[in-house]
C-alpha positions as CSV (number, residue, x, y, z in Angstrom):
1,M,-5.1,-25.3,-67.9
2,P,-5.7,-28.4,-65.7
3,S,-9.2,-29.8,-65.7
4,A,-11.5,-29.8,-62.7
5,A,-11.0,-33.5,-62.3
6,A,-7.2,-33.2,-62.2
7,V,-7.4,-30.4,-59.6
8,L,-9.7,-32.4,-57.5
9,S,-7.5,-35.5,-57.8
10,A,-4.4,-33.5,-56.8
11,Y,-6.2,-31.9,-53.8
12,T,-7.4,-35.3,-52.6
13,A,-3.9,-36.7,-52.8
14,F,-2.5,-33.7,-50.9
15,A,-5.2,-34.0,-48.2
16,A,-4.5,-37.7,-47.8
17,S,-0.7,-37.0,-47.5
18,A,-1.3,-34.3,-44.9
19,M,-3.5,-36.6,-42.9
20,L,-0.9,-39.4,-43.1
21,I,1.8,-37.0,-41.8
22,R,-0.4,-35.7,-39.0
23,T,-1.2,-39.3,-38.0
24,A,2.5,-40.3,-38.0
25,L,3.4,-37.2,-35.9
26,N,0.7,-38.1,-33.4
27,E,2.0,-41.6,-33.2
28,V,5.6,-40.4,-32.6
29,R,4.4,-38.0,-29.9
30,N,2.5,-40.7,-28.2
31,M,5.5,-43.0,-28.3
32,I,7.7,-40.3,-26.8
33,N,5.2,-39.6,-24.1
34,H,4.9,-43.3,-23.4
35,F,8.6,-44.3,-23.4
36,I,10.5,-41.1,-22.4
37,P,10.1,-39.7,-18.8
38,Q,8.5,-36.3,-18.5
39,R,11.7,-34.7,-17.0
40,L,13.8,-36.1,-19.9
41,Q,11.3,-34.7,-22.4
42,E,11.6,-31.2,-20.7
43,K,15.4,-31.4,-21.0
44,I,15.2,-32.4,-24.6
45,I,12.8,-29.6,-25.4
46,S,14.9,-27.1,-23.5
47,K,18.0,-28.1,-25.4
48,L,16.2,-27.9,-28.8
49,E,14.9,-24.4,-27.8
50,G,18.4,-23.3,-26.8
51,L,19.8,-24.6,-30.2
52,L,17.0,-22.8,-32.1
53,G,17.5,-19.7,-30.0
54,N,21.2,-19.5,-30.9
55,L,20.2,-19.6,-34.6
56,S,17.6,-16.8,-34.1
57,P,18.6,-13.1,-34.6
58,Q,16.1,-12.1,-31.9
59,M,16.9,-11.5,-28.2
60,T,14.3,-11.5,-25.4
61,L,14.7,-9.8,-22.0
62,I,12.6,-10.9,-19.1
63,I,11.4,-8.2,-16.8
64,D,9.9,-9.8,-13.8
65,E,7.4,-8.2,-11.5
66,Q,9.4,-9.3,-8.4
67,S,13.0,-8.5,-7.8
68,G,13.8,-10.7,-4.8
69,L,11.4,-9.5,-2.0
70,A,10.7,-6.1,-3.5
71,I,8.8,-4.9,-6.5
72,D,11.0,-4.6,-9.6
73,Q,11.4,-0.9,-10.5
74,V,11.9,-1.7,-14.2
75,Y,8.6,-3.6,-14.3
76,K,6.7,-0.8,-12.6
77,A,8.2,1.7,-15.0
78,S,7.4,-0.4,-18.0
79,E,3.8,-0.9,-16.9
80,I,3.4,2.9,-16.6
81,Y,5.2,3.6,-19.9
82,L,3.2,1.1,-21.9
83,T,0.0,3.0,-21.1
84,T,1.2,5.6,-23.6
85,R,2.0,3.1,-26.3
86,V,-1.3,1.4,-26.8
87,T,-2.4,1.4,-30.5
88,P,-5.4,0.0,-32.5
89,A,-3.3,-3.0,-33.3
90,V,-3.7,-4.3,-29.8
91,Q,-6.8,-6.5,-29.7
92,R,-7.4,-6.8,-25.9
93,L,-7.0,-4.0,-23.4
94,K,-7.7,-3.6,-19.7
95,V,-9.7,-0.5,-18.9
96,S,-10.1,0.9,-15.4
97,K,-11.0,4.2,-13.7
98,A,-10.8,5.1,-10.0
99,P,-13.1,7.6,-8.4
100,R,-12.1,11.2,-9.3
101,D,-9.8,10.1,-12.0
102,K,-10.2,12.4,-15.0
103,N,-9.4,9.8,-17.6
104,F,-9.7,6.0,-18.2
105,S,-6.5,4.0,-17.5
106,V,-5.8,1.7,-20.5
107,T,-3.2,-1.1,-20.1
108,I,-2.4,-4.2,-22.1
109,N,-3.9,-7.5,-21.1
110,K,-1.9,-10.7,-20.7
111,G,-0.8,-12.3,-24.0
112,E,-1.0,-9.0,-25.9
113,K,1.9,-7.4,-27.7
114,V,2.9,-3.8,-28.2
115,V,5.4,-2.6,-30.8
116,D,7.5,0.4,-30.0
117,T,10.2,2.2,-32.0
118,F,13.2,4.0,-30.5
119,K,15.9,5.7,-32.6
120,G,14.9,3.5,-35.6
121,V,15.0,0.3,-33.6
122,E,11.8,-1.8,-33.3
123,V,11.1,-3.6,-30.0
124,I,8.2,-5.8,-29.0
125,W,6.6,-5.9,-25.6
126,E,4.5,-8.8,-24.4
127,M,2.8,-9.3,-21.0
128,V,3.0,-12.8,-19.8
129,C,1.1,-14.2,-16.8
130,V,2.1,-17.6,-15.3
131,E,0.0,-19.4,-12.8
132,N,1.7,-20.1,-9.5
133,K,0.8,-23.8,-9.0
134,R,2.2,-24.0,-5.5
135,P,1.6,-20.6,-3.8
136,K,2.8,-20.1,-0.3
137,Y,1.1,-17.8,2.2
138,D,3.0,-14.7,1.0
139,D,2.9,-15.5,-2.8
140,A,0.4,-14.3,-5.4
141,S,-1.6,-16.9,-7.3
142,E,-0.3,-15.4,-10.6
143,H,3.2,-14.5,-11.6
144,R,3.5,-11.5,-14.0
145,L,6.3,-10.4,-16.3
146,F,7.1,-8.5,-19.5
147,E,9.0,-10.0,-22.4
148,L,11.0,-7.4,-24.4
149,T,12.1,-8.8,-27.8
150,F,14.4,-7.1,-30.3
151,N,17.3,-7.8,-32.7
152,K,20.5,-9.0,-31.0
153,K,22.6,-6.4,-32.6
154,D,20.5,-3.7,-30.8
155,M,21.1,-5.1,-27.3
156,D,23.6,-2.3,-26.3
157,L,21.1,0.4,-27.4
158,V,18.3,-1.2,-25.5
159,L,20.2,-1.6,-22.3
160,T,22.1,1.7,-22.3
161,S,19.5,4.1,-23.9
162,Y,16.0,2.6,-24.4
163,L,15.4,1.2,-20.9
164,P,16.8,4.4,-19.2
165,Y,14.4,6.3,-21.5
166,V,11.5,4.1,-20.4
167,M,12.4,4.8,-16.7
168,E,12.6,8.6,-17.1
169,K,9.4,8.7,-19.2
170,S,7.5,6.7,-16.6
171,K,8.7,8.9,-13.9
172,A,7.5,12.0,-15.7
173,I,4.1,10.3,-16.3
174,K,3.8,9.3,-12.7
175,E,4.6,12.8,-11.4
176,E,2.1,14.4,-13.9
177,N,-0.7,12.1,-12.8
178,Y,0.3,11.8,-9.2
179,V,-2.4,10.7,-6.8
180,A,-1.9,9.5,-3.2
181,K,-2.6,5.8,-2.8
182,L,-3.9,4.0,0.3
183,F,-2.6,0.4,0.6
184,G,-3.9,-2.4,2.7
185,D,-3.1,-5.9,3.8
186,R,-4.1,-8.7,1.4
187,S,-4.5,-12.4,2.2
188,D,-1.7,-13.2,-0.2
189,G,0.6,-10.7,1.5
190,L,1.1,-8.4,-1.5
191,Y,0.4,-5.0,0.0
192,Y,1.4,-3.0,-3.0
193,S,-1.2,-4.5,-5.3
194,N,-4.2,-3.8,-3.0
195,S,-4.7,-0.1,-3.2
196,I,-7.2,2.7,-3.8
197,N,-6.9,6.4,-4.4
198,F,-6.6,8.2,-1.1
199,E,-9.1,11.0,-1.2
200,H,-9.7,11.9,2.4
201,P,-10.6,15.6,2.6
202,S,-9.0,16.1,6.0
203,T,-5.8,18.2,6.1
204,F,-3.7,19.8,8.8
205,D,-5.8,22.9,8.2
206,T,-9.0,21.0,9.3
207,L,-7.3,19.0,12.1
208,A,-8.7,19.9,15.5
209,M,-5.7,19.6,17.9
210,D,-3.8,22.0,20.2
211,P,-2.5,24.8,17.9
212,I,1.0,24.8,19.5
213,L,1.3,21.0,19.2
214,K,0.1,21.2,15.6
215,K,2.7,23.8,14.7
216,E,5.4,21.7,16.3
217,L,4.3,18.6,14.3
218,I,4.2,20.5,11.0
219,D,7.6,22.1,11.6
220,D,9.1,18.7,12.4
221,L,7.7,17.2,9.2
222,D,8.9,20.1,7.1
223,R,12.4,19.8,8.6
224,F,12.4,16.0,8.0
225,V,11.5,16.1,4.3
226,K,14.2,18.7,3.6
227,R,17.1,16.8,5.2
228,K,17.9,14.0,2.7
229,D,21.6,15.0,2.5
230,Y,21.9,15.5,6.2
231,Y,20.6,11.9,6.9
232,K,23.0,10.6,4.4
233,R,25.9,12.6,5.8
234,V,25.3,11.3,9.4
235,G,24.8,7.7,8.2
236,K,21.2,7.3,9.2
237,A,18.2,5.9,7.2
238,W,16.0,8.7,6.0
239,K,12.9,7.9,8.1
240,R,11.0,9.4,11.0
241,G,8.8,7.7,13.6
242,Y,5.8,9.2,15.3
243,L,3.7,7.8,18.1
244,L,0.1,9.1,18.4
245,Y,-1.4,8.2,21.8
246,G,-4.6,9.2,23.5
247,P,-8.0,8.1,24.8
248,P,-9.6,5.0,23.4
249,G,-12.0,5.4,20.4
250,T,-10.7,3.3,17.5
251,E,-11.2,-0.3,16.4
252,L,-8.3,-2.5,17.3
253,Q,-6.3,-4.2,14.6
254,S,-3.2,-6.4,14.6
255,L,-0.4,-7.7,12.5
256,R,0.1,-11.4,12.4
257,K,3.8,-12.1,12.4
258,N,7.3,-10.6,12.0
259,S,7.4,-11.4,8.2
260,D,4.3,-9.2,7.8
261,L,6.3,-6.2,9.1
262,R,9.2,-7.0,6.7
263,R,6.9,-7.4,3.7
264,L,5.0,-4.2,4.6
265,L,8.3,-2.3,4.6
266,I,9.7,-3.6,1.3
267,S,6.4,-3.5,-0.5
268,T,6.1,0.3,-0.1
269,E,7.9,2.8,-2.3
270,N,10.0,5.8,-1.3
271,R,8.1,8.8,0.0
272,S,5.6,6.6,1.8
273,I,3.7,6.8,5.1
274,L,3.3,3.6,7.0
275,V,0.6,3.5,9.7
276,I,0.5,0.7,12.3
277,E,-2.6,1.1,14.4
278,D,-3.0,0.0,18.0
279,I,0.6,-1.1,18.4
280,D,0.0,-2.2,22.0
281,C,-2.5,-4.8,20.6
282,S,-0.3,-5.9,17.7
283,V,2.6,-7.0,19.9
284,G,1.2,-9.3,22.6
285,L,4.6,-10.3,23.7
286,Q,3.4,-12.7,26.4
287,N,1.0,-14.7,24.2
288,R,2.6,-14.5,20.7
289,R,5.5,-16.2,19.1
290,A,5.2,-15.1,15.5
291,L,5.2,-11.4,16.2
292,T,7.9,-10.5,18.7
293,L,9.4,-7.3,20.2
294,S,12.7,-8.1,18.4
295,G,10.9,-8.4,15.1
296,L,9.2,-5.0,15.6
297,L,12.5,-3.4,16.6
298,N,14.2,-4.7,13.5
299,F,11.4,-3.4,11.5
300,I,11.7,0.1,12.9
301,D,15.5,0.6,12.9
302,G,17.2,-2.7,11.9
303,L,18.8,-3.5,8.6
304,W,15.4,-3.8,6.8
305,S,14.5,-0.2,7.8
306,S,17.2,1.1,5.4
307,C,15.4,-0.4,2.4
308,G,14.0,2.9,1.1
309,D,14.1,6.7,1.6
310,E,11.8,9.4,3.0
311,R,9.6,7.1,5.0
312,I,7.4,8.2,7.8
313,I,6.2,5.5,10.2
314,V,3.2,6.3,12.4
315,F,2.2,4.2,15.4
316,T,-1.0,4.7,17.3
317,T,-1.9,3.4,20.8
318,N,-4.5,4.0,23.4
319,H,-2.2,2.8,26.1
320,K,1.3,4.2,25.9
321,D,2.2,2.8,29.3
322,K,1.8,-0.8,27.9
323,L,4.6,-0.3,25.4
324,D,8.1,-1.6,26.0
325,P,10.5,1.3,26.7
326,A,12.8,0.0,23.9
327,L,10.1,1.0,21.4
328,L,9.8,4.5,22.8
329,R,13.3,5.8,22.5
330,P,14.4,8.3,19.8
331,G,15.3,6.6,16.5
332,R,12.3,4.4,16.7
333,M,9.5,6.6,17.9
334,D,11.1,10.0,17.5
335,M,8.2,12.3,18.4
336,H,5.4,11.4,20.8
337,I,2.2,13.2,20.1
338,H,-0.6,13.2,22.8
339,M,-4.0,13.4,21.1
340,S,-5.8,14.6,24.2
341,Y,-9.4,15.3,25.0
342,C,-10.9,18.4,23.5
343,T,-9.5,21.7,24.8
344,P,-11.1,25.2,24.6
345,P,-8.7,26.3,21.7
346,A,-9.6,23.1,19.9
347,F,-13.3,23.8,20.4
348,K,-12.9,27.3,18.9
349,F,-11.2,25.8,15.9
350,L,-14.0,23.3,15.4
351,A,-16.7,26.0,15.7
352,S,-14.8,28.1,13.1
353,S,-14.5,25.1,10.7
354,Y,-18.0,23.7,11.1
355,L,-20.1,26.9,11.7
356,G,-17.9,29.6,10.3
357,I,-18.0,31.7,13.5
358,D,-15.2,32.9,15.8
359,T,-17.4,34.0,18.7
360,H,-20.8,33.3,20.2
361,G,-22.6,34.0,23.5
362,T,-22.4,30.3,24.5
363,F,-18.6,30.0,24.0
364,G,-17.9,30.9,27.7
365,D,-20.2,28.2,29.1
366,I,-19.0,25.6,26.6
367,E,-15.4,26.2,27.3
368,K,-16.0,26.0,31.0
369,L,-17.7,22.7,30.7
370,I,-15.0,21.3,28.3
371,S,-12.5,22.1,31.0
372,E,-14.5,20.1,33.5
373,V,-15.4,16.9,31.5
374,E,-13.5,14.6,29.3
375,V,-14.9,14.9,25.8
376,T,-13.1,14.1,22.5
377,P,-12.9,16.4,19.5
378,A,-14.9,13.8,17.5
379,E,-17.8,14.0,20.0
380,I,-17.9,17.8,19.7
381,A,-17.7,17.6,15.9
382,E,-20.6,15.2,15.8
383,E,-22.8,17.6,17.8
384,L,-21.7,20.6,15.6
385,M,-22.7,18.6,12.5
386,K,-26.3,18.2,13.6
387,S,-27.3,21.7,12.4
388,E,-25.8,24.5,10.3
389,E,-27.6,27.0,12.5
390,A,-25.1,28.3,15.1
391,D,-27.7,28.8,17.8
392,V,-29.2,25.3,17.3
393,S,-25.8,23.6,16.9
394,L,-24.1,25.2,20.0
395,G,-27.3,24.7,22.0
396,G,-26.9,21.0,21.3
397,V,-23.2,21.1,22.3
398,L,-24.2,22.7,25.7
399,K,-26.9,20.1,26.3
400,F,-24.5,17.3,25.5
401,L,-21.7,18.7,27.8
402,R,-24.2,19.2,30.7
403,A,-25.3,15.6,30.3
404,K,-21.7,14.5,30.4
405,K,-21.0,16.5,33.5
406,M,-24.1,15.1,35.3
407,E,-23.1,11.5,34.3
408,R,-19.6,12.2,35.7
409,T,-21.0,13.5,38.9
410,E,-23.2,10.4,39.3
411,V,-20.3,8.1,38.7
412,K,-18.1,9.9,41.3
413,G,-21.0,9.8,43.8
414,F,-21.3,6.1,43.3
415,Q,-17.6,5.6,43.7
416,N,-17.5,7.6,46.9
417,R,-20.4,5.6,48.4
418,Y,-18.7,2.4,47.5
419,L,-15.4,3.4,49.1
420,L,-17.3,4.6,52.2
421,R,-19.0,1.2,52.5
422,Q,-15.7,-0.6,52.1
423,S,-14.2,1.6,54.8
424,D,-17.2,0.9,57.2
425,F,-16.9,-2.9,56.5
426,G,-13.2,-2.8,57.3
427,C,-13.8,-1.0,60.6
428,A,-16.6,-3.4,61.6
429,A,-14.4,-6.4,60.8
430,A,-11.6,-5.0,63.0
């Protein structure tokens, strides 16, 4: 058995040799960096990696988050599928939970690997995030992708069986855990990644609008979603446009330019509802160059509109008369829905929803006043919410409507006096 002194001497010699080799390698690296241009270094490294790759039995598929202008469906499916393949071997996980979600959502973090087995074949997934050093307006600051590594001999199995299995599995997971999402505009232009669970309690059952018009709208929607084969047979994109117009009462918003419309369209999945609010304010044709009428028309029924199925596009405006006639024709805005002021039938519906009553002694007076003044369903609903006692609540509605009528009478009186003065002034001048 070697003595302690011999072991120490051997270790010292080994350490000195290792240090010498490390120093020599550093010197060589410094010489290369000093004498060989950076681009040439990258080419040399690329060639060496290619040579070593040919010798390796492993194959790596790159699954990019983006596929041209749209979101890659394989990437989205892989992201969903991998949530079911997380094991204790993964060291870093991303955990999230949206309001009303039953369970936590657990996904792998960047740099982490997940090992999966399919029909006896082992594959390795890795999430890679690459910083976008020169992002444009519509680019994200980070570029994400999955690397799928496996033995080269299993490539046919992976492409023809494993990836289709991942797609089907993710579809089943998505349908089982379906929740409506609300997407919004982001500064980097990626609409799809800026979303929250859509949990608004309002439904058609709680919507206060003319009962006949509501039935027509529901029937039209039901007919649309059942006609996939019909749209394909007649050679039309499976989409439907609705224009909601009525009195002012919403905050104005606007899109910035034509590319925003295109990005909005391609960033949404099939079976989506796109809402463009205050379309008369979004397209200021006289003062804008970036957002034009032709850009909007191409968005609605041009080539880009065929990128997807079962899409409903909803436009809103307070001023239908300001819209170009080219926007209003069928095929672009197929159904025009007038969201009018509150009507007696709409009031009865609101009273039933908010107070749980179908009749009351004040109904006659309230319905008469509603026919005489312009009041929105939202204003009536606000008054009904002030008390759960029917007498108190409806008394407040009566008081509110009488004040509205008095205000309207005063305004009309002022207008009549003004017109009379103008008429007298004209006669005196003559």
